[in-house]
Every structure is written in C-alpha cells, then in structure tokens.
C-alpha positions as CSV (number, residue, x, y, z in Angstrom):
1,M,0.0,0.0,0.1
2,T,1.4,3.7,-1.0
3,V,1.7,6.0,2.0
4,I,1.5,9.7,0.9
5,S,2.9,12.2,3.1
6,T,0.0,15.0,3.7
7,N,2.9,17.8,3.7
8,Q,4.1,16.5,0.6
9,A,0.8,16.3,-0.9
10,I,0.6,20.3,-0.2
11,N,3.7,21.2,-1.4
12,T,3.2,19.1,-4.9
13,R,-0.5,20.2,-5.2
14,F,-0.1,21.6,-9.1
15,A,2.0,18.6,-10.3
16,G,0.6,15.7,-12.2
17,R,-3.2,16.6,-11.6
18,N,-4.4,13.7,-13.5
19,D,-2.7,11.0,-11.7
20,R,-4.5,8.7,-9.4
21,F,-3.5,10.8,-6.1
22,A,-4.5,14.0,-7.7
23,N,-7.6,14.0,-5.8
24,E,-5.7,13.0,-2.3
25,R,-3.5,15.8,-2.7
26,L,-6.2,18.6,-2.7
27,F,-7.9,16.6,-0.3
28,A,-5.3,16.9,2.1
29,D,-4.6,20.7,1.5
30,E,-5.1,22.9,4.5
31,R,-5.0,26.1,2.7
32,L,-8.5,25.2,0.9
33,F,-10.7,23.3,3.1
34,E,-11.7,23.4,6.6
35,G,-11.8,20.0,8.4
36,S,-8.3,19.0,8.0
37,G,-6.7,21.6,9.9
38,T,-6.8,24.4,12.1
39,T,-6.3,27.0,9.3
40,A,-8.9,29.4,8.9
41,P,-10.7,29.2,5.4
42,D,-10.3,31.6,2.6
43,A,-12.4,34.5,2.6
44,K,-13.1,34.2,-1.0
45,L,-13.6,30.5,-1.1
46,F,-16.5,29.8,1.4
47,E,-19.6,32.0,1.9
48,G,-20.3,32.8,5.6
49,P,-24.2,32.8,5.4
50,A,-24.8,29.4,3.7
51,A,-22.4,27.9,6.3
52,K,-24.5,29.1,9.2
53,S,-27.1,26.7,8.0
54,L,-25.0,23.8,7.9
55,G,-25.9,22.5,11.3
56,E,-29.5,22.6,10.4
57,R,-29.1,19.9,7.7
58,V,-27.4,17.1,10.0
59,N,-29.7,14.3,10.4
60,P,-30.5,14.2,14.2
61,A,-31.2,10.3,14.0
62,R,-27.6,9.6,12.9
63,K,-26.0,6.7,15.2
64,V,-21.9,7.7,15.6
65,V,-19.4,5.5,17.3
66,I,-16.3,7.0,18.8
67,L,-13.7,4.7,19.0
68,G,-10.7,5.3,21.2
69,R,-9.3,6.8,24.2
70,S,-11.1,9.6,26.4
71,R,-8.3,11.3,28.1
72,D,-7.6,14.3,25.3
73,E,-9.3,17.8,24.6
74,A,-9.9,16.7,20.9
75,Y,-12.0,13.8,22.5
76,G,-14.2,16.0,24.9
77,L,-14.8,18.5,21.8
78,L,-15.7,15.8,19.6
79,T,-18.4,14.2,22.0
80,S,-20.0,17.8,23.0
81,S,-20.1,18.7,19.3
82,L,-21.7,15.4,18.3
83,E,-24.5,15.6,20.8
84,A,-25.0,19.4,20.0
85,N,-25.7,18.0,16.1
86,G,-28.5,15.6,17.6
87,C,-26.2,12.7,17.1
88,Q,-26.8,9.4,19.1
89,L,-23.5,8.4,20.4
90,V,-21.7,5.3,21.3
91,H,-18.4,5.0,23.1
92,C,-16.1,1.9,22.4
93,A,-12.3,1.5,24.2
94,E,-11.3,-1.0,21.9
95,F,-12.1,-2.7,18.5
96,G,-13.4,-5.5,20.3
97,E,-16.2,-3.7,21.5
98,L,-17.3,-3.4,17.8
99,T,-20.2,-5.8,17.4
100,S,-21.5,-6.6,14.0
101,S,-25.1,-5.5,15.1
102,L,-23.3,-2.0,16.3
103,I,-21.5,-1.5,12.7
104,A,-24.6,-2.6,11.0
105,K,-26.7,0.5,12.8
106,A,-24.2,3.1,12.8
107,S,-23.9,5.5,10.1
108,M,-20.1,6.7,11.2
109,V,-17.4,5.5,13.3
110,F,-14.7,8.1,14.4
111,V,-11.4,6.3,15.5
112,F,-8.6,8.0,17.2
113,V,-5.6,6.8,15.7
114,S,-3.3,7.5,18.4
115,S,-5.1,5.0,20.4
116,F,-3.8,1.7,18.3
117,P,-0.5,0.5,17.1
118,A,-0.6,1.1,13.5
119,A,-0.4,-2.4,12.3
120,G,-3.9,-3.6,14.3
121,L,-5.2,-0.3,13.2
122,F,-5.2,-1.1,9.5
123,A,-6.1,-4.4,9.7
124,R,-9.3,-3.7,12.1
125,V,-10.0,-0.7,9.8
126,G,-9.7,-2.9,6.6
127,A,-12.4,-5.6,8.2
128,M,-14.5,-2.8,8.9
129,I,-14.4,-1.4,5.5
130,A,-14.9,-4.6,4.2
131,E,-17.9,-6.1,6.4
132,A,-19.6,-2.4,5.9
133,P,-18.6,-0.5,2.9
134,Q,-21.5,1.9,3.3
135,L,-20.0,2.9,6.8
136,S,-18.4,6.1,7.1
137,I,-14.9,5.6,9.0
138,I,-13.2,8.9,10.0
139,P,-9.8,8.9,11.3
140,V,-9.0,11.7,14.1
141,V,-5.4,12.4,13.9
142,E,-2.7,14.6,15.4
143,Y,0.0,16.0,13.2
144,A,2.4,13.5,14.1
145,D,0.1,10.8,12.7
146,Q,-0.9,12.5,9.2
147,E,0.8,9.7,7.4
148,K,-1.4,7.1,9.1
149,A,-4.4,9.3,7.8
150,A,-3.1,9.2,4.4
151,A,-2.5,5.5,4.6
152,L,-6.4,4.9,5.8
153,L,-7.9,7.4,3.0
154,E,-6.2,5.0,0.6
155,M,-7.9,1.9,2.3
156,G,-11.2,3.6,1.8
157,C,-11.9,6.1,4.5
158,V,-13.4,8.8,3.2
159,D,-12.8,11.7,5.3
160,Y,-10.7,12.4,8.4
161,L,-10.3,15.1,11.2
162,L,-6.8,16.9,12.1
163,A,-6.7,17.5,15.7
164,P,-6.9,20.3,17.3
165,F,-10.2,21.0,15.2
166,S,-13.2,23.6,15.7
167,A,-16.7,22.7,16.4
168,A,-17.5,24.5,13.0
169,Q,-15.2,22.2,11.1
170,L,-16.7,19.1,12.7
171,T,-20.2,20.6,11.7
172,M,-19.0,21.0,8.2
173,L,-17.7,17.2,8.1
174,L,-20.9,15.9,9.1
175,Q,-22.9,18.1,6.7
176,R,-20.6,16.6,4.0
177,Q,-21.2,13.1,5.2
178,E,-25.0,13.5,5.2
179,S,-24.8,14.9,1.6
180,A,-22.9,11.9,0.6
181,L,-25.5,9.8,1.6
182,A,-28.2,11.5,-0.1
183,A,-25.7,11.4,-3.3
184,E,-27.1,7.7,-3.5
185,E,-29.7,9.2,-5.5
186,I,-27.7,10.5,-8.7
187,F,-23.9,8.9,-8.1
188,V,-23.5,5.2,-7.8
189,T,-20.4,3.9,-6.3
190,R,-18.9,1.2,-3.9
191,S,-15.0,1.3,-4.9
192,R,-12.4,3.2,-2.8
193,A,-11.4,5.4,-5.5
194,G,-15.2,6.3,-6.0
195,R,-15.8,6.9,-2.4
196,R,-13.0,9.3,-2.0
197,L,-13.8,11.4,-5.2
198,L,-17.3,11.9,-3.8
199,A,-15.7,13.0,-0.4
200,M,-13.5,15.5,-2.5
201,A,-16.6,16.8,-4.3
202,Q,-18.4,17.3,-0.9
203,R,-15.4,19.7,0.0
204,V,-15.2,21.6,-3.5
205,A,-19.0,22.0,-3.2
206,L,-18.5,24.2,-0.1
207,A,-16.2,26.5,-2.2
208,T,-16.9,29.2,-4.6
209,A,-13.6,29.0,-6.5
210,P,-13.6,27.5,-10.1
211,I,-13.2,23.6,-10.4
212,L,-11.7,21.6,-13.2
213,I,-13.0,17.9,-13.8
214,T,-10.8,15.6,-16.0
215,G,-11.6,12.1,-16.9
216,E,-11.7,9.9,-19.9
217,T,-14.8,10.5,-22.3
218,G,-17.9,8.5,-20.7
219,T,-16.8,8.6,-17.1
220,G,-19.8,10.8,-16.1
221,K,-17.8,14.5,-15.7
222,E,-21.3,16.3,-16.2
223,M,-22.8,14.2,-13.8
224,M,-20.3,15.2,-11.0
225,A,-21.0,18.8,-12.3
226,R,-24.4,18.3,-11.3
227,Y,-23.5,16.6,-8.2
228,I,-21.4,19.6,-7.0
229,H,-24.0,21.9,-8.0
230,R,-26.7,20.2,-6.2
231,F,-24.8,19.7,-3.0
232,S,-23.1,23.1,-3.0
233,L,-23.7,26.0,-0.4
234,R,-24.8,28.1,-3.1
235,S,-27.4,26.0,-4.6
236,S,-28.6,25.1,-1.1
237,A,-29.1,28.7,-0.1
238,V,-31.2,29.2,-3.5
239,E,-33.2,26.0,-4.0
240,D,-33.6,27.1,-7.7
241,A,-30.4,28.3,-8.6
242,P,-29.5,27.4,-12.2
243,F,-27.2,25.1,-13.9
244,I,-26.3,25.8,-17.2
245,A,-24.2,23.5,-19.4
246,V,-22.1,24.5,-22.6
247,N,-20.7,22.0,-24.7
248,C,-17.6,24.0,-26.2
249,A,-16.6,21.3,-28.9
250,A,-20.3,21.2,-30.0
251,I,-20.9,25.0,-31.3
252,P,-19.3,26.8,-34.0
253,E,-16.5,29.2,-33.0
254,Q,-18.4,32.1,-35.1
255,M,-21.8,31.1,-32.3
256,L,-20.0,30.2,-29.3
257,E,-19.1,33.9,-28.5
258,S,-22.2,34.9,-28.5
259,L,-23.7,32.0,-26.9
260,L,-21.6,32.4,-23.9
261,F,-21.4,36.4,-23.6
262,G,-24.8,37.3,-25.2
263,H,-25.3,40.1,-27.7
264,E,-27.4,43.1,-28.3
265,K,-30.0,43.7,-31.3
266,G,-27.8,44.6,-34.3
267,A,-24.6,43.4,-32.9
268,F,-24.1,41.2,-36.0
269,T,-26.2,40.3,-39.1
270,G,-28.9,38.4,-38.0
271,A,-29.2,39.8,-34.6
272,T,-33.0,40.8,-34.6
273,A,-33.2,40.9,-30.5
274,A,-31.2,41.1,-27.7
275,Q,-30.3,37.8,-26.2
276,P,-28.5,37.2,-22.7
277,G,-25.8,34.7,-22.9
278,K,-24.9,31.6,-20.7
279,F,-23.1,33.4,-18.4
280,E,-26.1,35.7,-17.4
281,L,-28.1,32.8,-17.5
282,A,-26.2,31.0,-14.8
283,N,-26.1,33.9,-13.0
284,G,-26.7,32.8,-9.2
285,G,-26.1,29.2,-10.1
286,T,-23.5,27.1,-12.0
287,L,-22.0,27.3,-15.4
288,L,-20.3,24.1,-16.9
289,L,-18.2,24.6,-19.5
290,D,-17.6,20.9,-21.2
291,E,-14.7,20.1,-23.2
292,I,-13.1,23.1,-22.2
293,G,-9.8,22.2,-24.2
294,E,-11.7,22.5,-27.4
295,L,-12.4,26.1,-26.6
296,P,-10.8,28.2,-29.6
297,L,-7.6,30.1,-28.5
298,G,-9.3,33.6,-29.7
299,L,-12.4,32.8,-27.1
300,Q,-9.9,32.0,-24.5
301,A,-8.7,35.3,-23.7
302,K,-12.1,36.4,-23.5
303,L,-13.0,34.1,-21.2
304,L,-10.0,34.7,-19.0
305,R,-11.2,38.3,-18.8
306,V,-14.7,37.6,-17.8
307,L,-13.5,35.3,-15.1
308,Q,-10.9,37.7,-13.9
309,E,-13.4,40.7,-13.9
310,Q,-16.4,38.6,-12.6
311,K,-18.4,40.9,-15.3
312,V,-19.6,40.2,-19.0
313,E,-20.2,42.3,-21.7
314,R,-22.4,41.6,-24.6
315,L,-21.3,41.6,-27.9
316,G,-22.4,45.2,-29.4
317,G,-23.1,46.3,-25.8
318,H,-21.4,48.9,-23.9
319,K,-22.7,47.7,-20.0
320,E,-20.7,45.3,-18.0
321,I,-23.1,42.9,-16.1
322,P,-21.6,41.8,-12.9
323,L,-21.7,38.1,-12.2
324,N,-22.1,35.8,-9.3
325,V,-21.4,32.4,-11.0
326,R,-19.8,29.2,-10.1
327,I,-17.6,28.1,-12.9
328,I,-16.9,24.4,-13.6
329,A,-14.7,23.1,-16.4
330,A,-14.4,19.8,-17.7
331,T,-12.1,18.1,-20.2
332,N,-10.9,14.7,-21.4
333,R,-7.5,16.2,-22.5
334,D,-4.4,17.1,-20.4
335,L,-4.4,20.6,-20.2
336,Q,-0.7,20.9,-19.4
337,V,-0.1,19.1,-22.6
338,E,-2.1,21.2,-24.7
339,V,-0.2,24.3,-23.0
340,A,3.0,22.8,-24.1
341,E,1.8,22.4,-27.5
342,G,0.4,25.9,-27.9
343,R,-3.3,25.1,-27.8
344,F,-4.4,26.3,-24.7
345,R,-3.5,29.5,-22.5
346,S,-1.4,28.7,-19.6
347,D,-3.1,31.6,-17.7
348,L,-6.6,30.6,-18.4
349,M,-5.5,27.0,-17.1
350,F,-4.3,28.1,-13.7
351,R,-7.6,30.2,-13.5
352,L,-9.6,27.2,-13.9
353,D,-7.4,24.5,-12.2
354,V,-8.0,25.9,-8.7
355,L,-9.9,22.8,-7.4
356,P,-9.0,19.7,-9.5
357,L,-11.2,16.3,-9.4
358,H,-10.2,13.5,-11.6
359,I,-12.4,10.8,-12.2
360,S,-10.7,7.5,-12.8
361,P,-11.8,5.2,-15.5
362,L,-14.2,2.2,-14.9
363,R,-11.5,-0.3,-15.8
364,E,-9.9,1.0,-12.6
365,R,-13.0,0.8,-10.7
366,K,-14.3,-2.5,-11.0
367,D,-16.3,-2.4,-7.5
368,D,-18.5,0.2,-9.5
369,V,-19.4,-2.0,-12.5
370,L,-22.2,-4.0,-10.8
371,P,-23.8,-1.5,-8.8
372,L,-23.9,0.8,-11.9
373,A,-25.1,-2.1,-14.2
374,T,-28.1,-2.4,-11.6
375,R,-28.9,1.5,-11.2
376,L,-28.9,1.4,-15.1
377,I,-31.0,-1.6,-15.7
378,R,-33.5,0.0,-13.1
379,K,-33.2,3.5,-15.1
380,H,-34.1,1.7,-18.4
381,A,-36.5,-1.2,-17.4
382,P,-38.2,0.2,-14.6
383,H,-41.1,-2.2,-15.3
384,E,-39.0,-5.3,-14.4
385,Q,-39.2,-4.6,-10.6
386,R,-36.5,-6.7,-9.9
387,D,-32.3,-6.3,-9.7
388,D,-31.3,-10.0,-10.6
389,L,-31.8,-9.6,-14.3
390,L,-28.2,-10.3,-14.6
391,T,-26.9,-14.0,-14.7
392,P,-23.9,-14.8,-12.7
393,S,-21.8,-15.4,-16.1
394,A,-22.9,-12.0,-17.5
395,C,-22.0,-10.4,-14.3
396,D,-18.8,-11.9,-14.2
397,A,-18.1,-10.9,-18.1
398,L,-19.1,-7.3,-17.1
399,V,-16.3,-7.4,-14.3
400,A,-13.7,-8.9,-16.8
401,H,-14.4,-6.2,-19.5
402,N,-12.0,-3.3,-20.0
403,W,-14.4,-0.6,-20.7
404,P,-12.6,1.5,-23.0
405,G,-16.0,3.6,-23.4
406,N,-16.6,3.8,-19.5
407,V,-20.1,4.3,-18.1
408,R,-21.2,5.2,-21.4
409,E,-20.3,2.3,-22.6
410,L,-21.8,0.1,-20.1
411,E,-25.2,2.1,-20.5
412,N,-25.3,1.4,-24.3
413,M,-24.4,-2.1,-23.8
414,L,-27.3,-2.6,-21.2
415,Q,-29.7,-1.2,-23.1
416,R,-29.1,-3.5,-26.3
417,A,-29.1,-6.2,-24.0
418,L,-32.3,-5.4,-22.4
419,V,-33.9,-5.4,-26.2
420,L,-32.0,-8.1,-27.6
421,R,-32.2,-10.5,-24.8
422,N,-33.9,-14.3,-24.8
423,G,-36.1,-14.5,-22.0
424,L,-36.2,-13.0,-18.4
425,F,-32.5,-12.8,-17.9
426,I,-29.7,-10.9,-19.4
427,Q,-26.6,-13.6,-20.8
428,P,-23.2,-12.6,-21.6
429,Q,-24.2,-13.3,-25.3
430,D,-27.1,-10.7,-25.1
431,L,-24.0,-8.4,-24.0
432,G,-22.3,-8.9,-26.9
433,L,-19.5,-10.3,-24.3
434,R,-17.8,-13.8,-23.7
435,A,-18.0,-15.0,-20.3
436,P,-14.5,-15.3,-18.7
437,V,-13.1,-18.6,-19.1
438,V,-12.6,-20.6,-15.9
439,D,-10.1,-23.3,-15.8
440,I,-12.0,-25.9,-14.0
441,T,-8.9,-28.1,-13.5
442,Q,-7.4,-25.8,-11.4
443,E,-10.0,-25.8,-8.4
444,N,-8.6,-27.8,-5.6
445,T,-11.8,-29.1,-3.8
446,P,-11.3,-32.8,-4.2
447,I,-14.2,-35.2,-4.7
448,S,-14.2,-39.0,-3.8
449,A,-14.3,-41.3,-6.6
450,E,-16.6,-43.6,-4.6
451,V,-19.4,-40.9,-3.9
452,S,-21.6,-40.6,-7.1
453,G,-24.9,-39.7,-8.1
454,K,-27.1,-36.8,-6.6
455,A,-25.6,-37.1,-3.3
456,A,-22.1,-35.8,-4.7
457,L,-24.1,-32.9,-6.8
458,R,-25.7,-31.8,-3.6
459,A,-22.5,-32.5,-1.2
460,S,-20.2,-30.4,-3.7
461,G,-19.8,-27.0,-4.5
462,K,-20.6,-25.4,-7.8
463,W,-17.5,-25.7,-9.3
464,A,-16.6,-28.9,-7.7
465,E,-19.8,-30.1,-8.9
466,Y,-19.0,-29.3,-12.7
467,Q,-16.0,-31.1,-12.4
468,H,-17.6,-34.1,-10.7
469,V,-19.7,-34.1,-14.0
470,I,-16.9,-33.7,-16.3
471,D,-15.0,-36.4,-14.6
472,T,-18.4,-39.0,-15.3
473,I,-18.5,-38.2,-18.6
474,R,-14.9,-38.7,-19.3
475,R,-15.2,-41.9,-17.2
476,F,-18.0,-43.6,-19.4
477,G,-15.8,-42.3,-22.7
478,G,-18.1,-39.4,-23.5
479,H,-21.1,-41.4,-23.2
480,K,-23.9,-38.9,-21.8
481,T,-26.6,-41.5,-21.6
482,K,-24.4,-43.5,-19.3
483,A,-23.0,-40.8,-17.5
484,A,-26.3,-39.1,-16.5
485,E,-27.6,-42.5,-15.4
486,S,-24.6,-42.7,-12.8
487,L,-25.2,-39.0,-11.9
488,G,-29.1,-39.9,-11.3
489,M,-30.5,-37.6,-13.9
490,T,-32.0,-38.1,-17.4
491,P,-30.1,-37.1,-20.4
492,R,-32.1,-34.4,-20.8
493,A,-31.3,-32.8,-17.4
494,L,-27.5,-33.4,-18.2
495,R,-27.8,-31.3,-21.4
496,Y,-29.2,-28.3,-19.4
497,R,-26.5,-28.8,-17.0
498,L,-23.9,-28.5,-19.7
499,N,-25.3,-25.8,-21.5
500,A,-25.3,-23.8,-17.7
501,M,-21.5,-24.9,-17.5
502,R,-20.6,-23.4,-20.8
503,Q,-22.6,-20.2,-19.9
504,D,-20.5,-19.9,-17.0
505,G,-17.3,-20.3,-19.0
506,V,-16.6,-24.0,-18.6
507,Q,-14.8,-25.2,-21.4
508,L,-15.9,-28.6,-22.6
509,T,-14.4,-30.6,-25.2
510,F,-17.3,-33.4,-25.8
C-alpha cells in the first residue's frame, strides 16, 4: 500500500493533476478546506451566510460510534459537538467492543488513531470497510499521525479530522457526510476511488473557486458537475439556482462567443433581438464549460477576462453585467500538454485549475461496475421490478471487460441487452461479451471417486459439482446417457447442466 505524506501532498499540489493521487493531494490541502486542520478558510473560497445553516441539515437520527481513548481535549470537543448536532453516541475503547449489530446500525465511526498500534489499526479498519462498505469511518489524527491518515484514506476511509479542530469544522464534516448519503440518488459508487472522489466533491462543493474536472470520455464528468451544483452551499441557499451546461466542442466558433456572452440587437447580421448569454443565465448558479480543451484560442482570452473581472459585456453592448457564477470546467484532455503544445493558454488553465477533481476510468473501479449496472437496468427497465436480471456469468463478463468507453459504454451495452435478450435474464451473449473462461481443472476441491449420483451433486460446491460431471462423462468415454444414469439424472437434464456450465465459462471438449 502506498503511503502519501500530507505535507508532501500540499507541496506538490500543482504537479501531475491527472494521476491517481490528484484528488488525495487536494483533499489534504489545509489552505483550501476546513476539516483537515486549524487553518482558517480563505474568505474568497467560502460563503459565511450559507455555512451558518450547516448544522440545520445534519440528520438528528444519526448513530455515531467514537472509538479510542477519552483523555484528551479533542475527545471532549468531538463528544460535545456531536451531541450538540443531535447525534446518538456510542463509546468504545477497543475494536473488540464493535459488534456486527452495532456496525450495522451506525452511520459513522470516529477512530482516534493514536489509541492503537499501526499494524492492528490498519487490519481492523480494513476489516470494517470490507464488512460494511457503506459505513463512514473517520480517523481523528494529530499532526504526527498524518501519514497514517493518508494510508487510511488509501484503504477506503472517506474523510478525516486533524486535531486540534473546531466545532465548525466538525459540523462541516457532518454536513458533507449527510450529503454523501443523499448522493446515492444520482451517483453510484462502491469502490474506494469512487468514495474518495465523492468525499472530495463534498469539499469542493463548499467552495466558490473554479473547479476543473478531468477524466476519460464517458466517465460522468457532467454528472459530477451536477452533483457538485446540487450539494453546494450556493445551490442549497437558493433552491432553484440554475445549472447551465455548454459543450465547447459542439458549437461553431462564430456562434460560441454570442452563446457565452450574449449580444445586443444589431450586434451582427441576423441579431434581430437582444439575447442574454450563458453567463447571464447562470447568474446565481453554476456554469459548466464542458470540453474546455476544445475552446478556440481567440475565445480563451475573452473567457479569461470574464473570469478575472467577474463581469460580462454582451456583443455590441457597452454595459458590464456583474456575475455571481460558480465555474466548473471539464475536459478529457491533459491541459498541461495542451499548454505545452500551444493550444491552450497557461493563464486560463491556472485560472480554471484551482480545485481539481479527477474521475478514474471504470476499468480502475471494477467494484462500481455491478452497482452501476443494477442502477442502469432499473433506469431503462423500470417495469421489471427486480434487480437480478443479470446472470452470474453475465456479471463475471461485465467485471472482466476493460470498458474503453467507461460508463457510457456500459449504459449502451445494457440498453441493447434489454432489447435483444431471449427470456427474462441477461446472458453474456446478450451483452456482446464472452463469459470469462475458467480453468476448472485448477480448482483444488477434491471429490471422492466413491461418491456418485445426486448425493455428490448436493454435497459439492458449484465448481466441484461441474468437475464431478466432467469426470463422470470422461469415465464413460463421453457417453452422456450412461453418465447421466450414473449421476442420477435424465439425459435431457444433463444437457441443460452442460449448457449452464458453458454459460459460466467452462470449456467442454465433448
């Protein structure tokens, strides 16, 4: 497991934004976010009036476990702040006091890292994450333990507290966790990388600085932008705050300037009436500049001026219109490469790349494939009223696939399978995929040669059962009727069994 120093993360914040640790570096930057240290937030990044309502949005029914020692000031502040937010507390001194029923009922566990040796801490936290992936585990660390916090984040913890902390920082953390639970409505993730991404999105949603979302085509950059808009303080303060999306690659250059900035009547041929631009329409809300890497160089300078001045002037107009807009840019390109090759302005990149979020490709988040598939099937086949339409072999094929088109490819594949399937269930062939081949001879579950018939089939596991069927057929020289008689089934039942084995990826040579 890779351990990342938090101080190193801060010092290298602007380097290699698109690698797998870009989100963790930003996550640890104390200059930008409350909840990770005692540094006061930048006044330009946070809005005070909206922050006052954070405590009002914390679920009072939340059950929280505090795990560790009770001798320091941070423990007392944590306890009193959680009680003030209406949380129901359970105190445990050791991991052994955490029963399965307690873990199932709790929504959060605060772990005082200094109370436990590192080896035992990582093992027990890892076991909790495996047992209850929906549980939010929050390490409480001191400055000397920041490397442990980074390691725990890498394991799957989604947030942490750096002591000493304030009651306001804890309240913000609780609000982020509350929003993360509600995020299940629109953003499905079970993987560690996905959970860390959502935790980062919760943090950047509290800020007003520009956000740059990077990731391959089809990873869900626009959905992440909508998620940030929905759970931002700006959006919560004004429930109907607009979200405006502009695809910079889909609009001709001669039309894009008017679309973004608006125009007055007579500004150009065909301008028969004044028209507000997307910046004006997004005032008080969020403007997504999708595929920002495709923006023509001529417009990049004008966009930079609007971002710097927070004012826009319509084409053919003489009046500057003040703006109050959250800017989110998204791209599947590496803007640093684009800058080096002269296709993108460096000053605009630095203006946009204040709060970076990188969405990992689906092939690096295999734990998300099946939950996403279930949600997409529910979306496109709501009449089915069931979540088990994918056969086990189809699930294996989905997980084994490399997903070059990411979530968009997954959705298209499932839509096609729902139309082309034969019968109720979706098979690998309906998906256009081959079931992964399993070498059944590698299974090490022994089967006694003296055991035969239905008793052997019932006593064996699935793969051992398959091996027993194969061995029986081979024992009779490929004669399936005799093999079926020995197995205690009809020849027709044996044919069905062999078809099921082929669908599960078993290679049969007879």
